[in-house]
C-alpha positions in Angstrom: -25.5 -11.1 138.9 -27.4 -11.8 135.3 -26.2 -9.1 132.7 -29.0 -10.8 130.3 -31.5 -10.4 132.7 -30.8 -6.8 133.7 -30.4 -6.0 129.8 -33.5 -6.7 128.9 -35.5 -3.9 131.5 -36.8 -1.4 130.1 -35.1 1.0 132.8 -31.8 0.5 132.0 -32.1 1.4 127.7 -34.0 4.0 128.9 -31.0 5.3 131.6 -28.4 4.7 129.0 -29.9 7.1 126.3 -30.7 9.6 128.8 -26.9 9.6 129.7 -25.8 9.3 126.7 -28.4 12.0 125.2 -26.9 14.6 128.1 -22.9 13.9 127.4 -23.5 15.2 124.0 -24.7 17.3 124.4 -22.8 19.2 127.2 -20.0 17.8 124.6 -21.2 19.9 121.7 -21.5 22.5 124.3 -18.3 22.6 125.3 -17.2 22.2 121.9 -18.8 25.8 121.8 -16.7 27.3 124.4 -19.6 28.4 126.2 -19.0 28.3 129.9 -21.5 30.3 131.1 -24.2 27.7 128.9 -21.8 25.3 129.6 -22.5 25.5 132.8 -25.9 26.5 133.7 -27.0 23.3 131.5 -24.7 20.9 133.7 -26.6 22.3 136.6 -30.3 22.3 134.7 -29.5 18.2 133.6 -28.1 17.3 137.4 -31.5 18.9 139.1 -33.5 17.3 136.5 -31.7 13.8 137.2 -32.4 14.6 141.0 -35.9 15.2 140.5 -36.0 11.5 138.6 -34.7 10.3 141.7 -36.3 10.9 144.2 -39.5 9.5 142.3 -38.0 6.6 140.5 -41.1 3.9 142.2 -43.3 6.2 141.0 -42.6 6.3 137.3 -44.9 4.4 135.3 -42.7 3.3 132.0 -45.1 1.7 129.8 -45.6 3.5 126.8 -47.6 2.7 123.6 -46.4 2.0 119.7 -47.1 4.8 118.4 -45.4 7.7 121.2 -42.8 5.6 121.0 -42.0 5.6 117.7 -42.3 9.7 117.7 -40.4 9.6 120.7 -38.1 8.1 119.0 -38.1 10.7 115.8 -37.4 13.3 118.0 -34.4 12.3 119.6 -33.1 10.9 115.8 -33.8 14.9 114.4 -32.4 15.7 117.5 -28.1 13.8 117.2 -29.1 15.1 113.3 -29.9 18.8 113.6 -26.8 19.1 116.1 -24.6 17.6 114.2 -24.0 21.7 113.4 -23.7 23.4 116.8 -25.8 26.6 116.8 -26.6 28.6 120.3 -29.9 27.5 118.6 -29.7 23.8 118.8 -28.1 23.0 121.8 -30.6 25.5 123.7 -33.6 23.1 121.8 -31.6 19.9 122.5 -32.1 19.6 125.7 -36.7 19.7 125.4 -36.3 18.4 122.1 -34.7 14.9 123.3 -36.1 15.0 126.6 -39.4 15.2 126.1 -38.3 12.3 123.5 -36.6 10.2 125.6 -40.8 10.2 128.1 -42.4 9.7 124.9 -40.1 6.3 124.6 -40.3 5.5 128.7 -44.3 6.8 129.6 -46.0 8.0 126.3 -48.1 10.4 126.0 -51.0 9.4 128.1 -48.1 10.1 131.1 -46.3 13.4 129.7 -48.4 15.3 131.8 -46.7 13.7 135.5 -43.7 15.0 133.9 -44.7 18.9 134.1 -41.8 19.8 136.1 -39.2 18.3 134.2 -40.0 19.5 130.9 -40.3 22.7 132.3 -36.1 22.4 133.7 -35.4 21.2 129.6 -37.2 24.7 128.6 -35.2 26.5 130.9 -32.1 27.4 128.5 -34.6 29.1 125.8 -36.4 31.0 128.3 -32.9 32.4 129.9 -32.3 33.2 126.1 -35.3 35.3 126.4 -34.3 37.2 129.8 -31.0 37.5 127.9 -32.5 39.6 124.8 -34.7 41.6 127.4 -32.2 42.6 129.7 -30.3 43.4 126.4 -33.2 46.0 125.7 -32.0 47.6 128.6 -28.9 49.9 128.9 -27.3 47.8 131.6 -24.0 48.9 130.8 -25.0 53.1 132.2 -26.8 51.0 134.9 -23.6 49.3 135.9 -21.8 52.6 135.4 -23.2 54.0 138.2 -23.5 52.1 140.7 -19.8 50.9 140.8 -19.0 54.6 140.5 -20.5 55.4 143.1 -18.9 52.3 145.3 -15.5 53.5 144.6 -17.2 57.3 145.6 -18.5 55.7 148.8 -15.1 53.9 149.5 -12.8 57.2 148.7 -11.8 57.5 145.3 -11.9 60.5 143.7 -14.0 59.1 140.5 -15.5 61.3 138.0 -18.1 58.8 135.7 -19.2 60.6 132.2 -21.9 58.1 130.5 -20.7 54.7 130.7 -17.2 55.9 131.0 -15.2 55.6 135.4 -12.6 58.3 135.3 -10.6 58.2 139.0 -6.7 60.2 138.4 -4.9 57.8 136.9 -6.9 55.6 134.4 -10.0 55.0 133.1 -12.1 52.1 132.2 -15.4 51.5 130.2 -18.6 49.6 131.1 -19.3 47.2 128.1 -22.6 45.3 127.0 -19.9 42.1 128.5 -19.3 44.2 131.5 -23.3 45.0 132.6 -24.0 42.1 134.0 -26.3 40.6 132.4 -24.7 36.6 132.5 -24.5 37.0 136.2 -28.0 38.0 136.3 -29.2 35.3 134.1 -27.2 32.4 135.4 -28.1 34.0 139.0 -32.0 33.8 137.4 -31.3 30.4 136.8 -30.0 29.1 140.2 -32.6 30.7 142.2 -35.2 29.1 139.3 -33.1 25.6 140.0 -34.0 25.9 144.0 -37.3 26.6 143.6 -37.7 22.9 142.5 -35.3 21.0 144.6 -37.2 23.2 147.9 -41.2 23.6 148.3 -41.3 26.8 149.8 -44.5 29.2 149.1 -44.9 32.1 145.6 -43.9 35.1 148.0 -40.6 33.2 149.3 -39.9 32.4 145.2 -40.4 36.7 144.5 -37.9 37.0 147.2 -35.3 34.9 145.9 -35.7 35.8 142.6 -35.4 39.4 143.7 -31.9 38.7 145.4 -30.7 36.8 143.3 -30.4 38.4 140.2 -29.8 41.7 143.1 -26.6 40.0 143.9 -25.6 39.1 139.8 -25.6 42.4 139.4 -24.2 43.8 142.4 -21.2 41.8 142.2 -20.8 42.1 138.4 -20.8 46.1 139.8 -17.8 45.3 142.5 -16.4 43.6 139.9 -16.3 46.6 137.9 -15.0 48.7 140.8 -12.4 46.8 141.4 -11.0 46.9 137.4 -11.1 50.6 137.1 -9.0 50.3 140.8 -6.4 48.5 139.2 -6.5 50.3 135.8 -6.4 53.8 138.4 -3.3 51.9 140.4 -1.2 50.7 137.3 -1.7 46.5 137.8 -2.5 46.2 134.1 -1.9 42.0 135.0 -4.9 41.9 138.1 -7.1 43.6 135.5 -6.7 41.5 133.0 -6.6 38.0 134.7 -9.8 39.8 136.6 -11.4 40.7 133.6 -10.2 37.7 131.8 -13.1 34.3 132.0 -11.0 32.9 134.9 -11.8 36.4 137.0 -15.0 36.5 135.7 -15.9 32.6 136.8 -14.6 33.7 140.6 -17.4 36.7 141.2 -19.8 34.1 139.6 -19.1 31.9 142.1 -18.8 34.3 145.2 -22.6 35.3 143.3 -24.0 31.4 144.0 -22.1 31.0 147.5 -24.1 33.9 149.0 -26.9 33.0 147.0 -26.8 30.0 148.4 -25.6 30.9 152.4 -28.8 33.0 152.1 -31.1 30.1 151.1 -29.8 27.8 153.3 -29.9 30.6 156.5 -33.6 31.6 155.6 -35.1 28.2 154.1 -33.7 25.3 153.9 -32.8 24.3 157.9 -35.6 25.2 158.7 -36.7 22.7 156.6 -38.0 19.2 158.3 -36.9 15.5 156.4 -40.2 14.9 155.4 -40.3 18.5 154.0 -37.4 18.4 151.8 -38.8 15.2 150.5 -41.6 17.2 149.0 -39.8 17.9 145.9 -40.1 14.4 144.5 -44.1 14.4 144.1 
């Protein structure tokens, strides 16, 4: 294989630049120790990669000097700006760097053809706004009510006072971190990514969002009920594990798995190969 000729192709340089930026972004997130942001960003990058791969032969890689110059400035500014990692800078990274690479690759004239990718590049910012909006609601109280109802339904002698769930030998208080906001946002992200990979109707998208959000909330409410149970039966080690990041991650995986089963049986298995390929158009 003639590596000299390969290195002269712009496609290889664009792939190398894109992969380098993705690795840098994920490394910075990992450095910030934000596991939820890391998993979400990874899913978004994988989805963008899948979309680009499906239509790789249709991409118009023809840019001009002005577009290339602006794109290079955006990429450099992104790298310099993220020398200090903050939540806002990490969420802006994909959008600014991604648009920069698009300009270098195809220029301003082809920016519209990357509409799906640009939407996904801005998804981290959108999810942050959703998180802020959810925090404005009294989700801890709603979570406490649902968790207490679950315990009452299976026969426990439970009393709820505000966000406090009291059982005969113990009690738990539902703080903001246990309200389910992160679970809901994660499931919303999964549902949005599903839209870009599988072609479904607008009503089906609404149903998917409703199911995803409900699963995120209900699975988290079950987790809170389980924590209250462990407190009641005097199992501090079990409580600590399921209250930790590892235990929380396990419930997040359960939510994603359940949503995946729903999407498979309701939508995916009815698609034929040709309709599945529509995602790349």
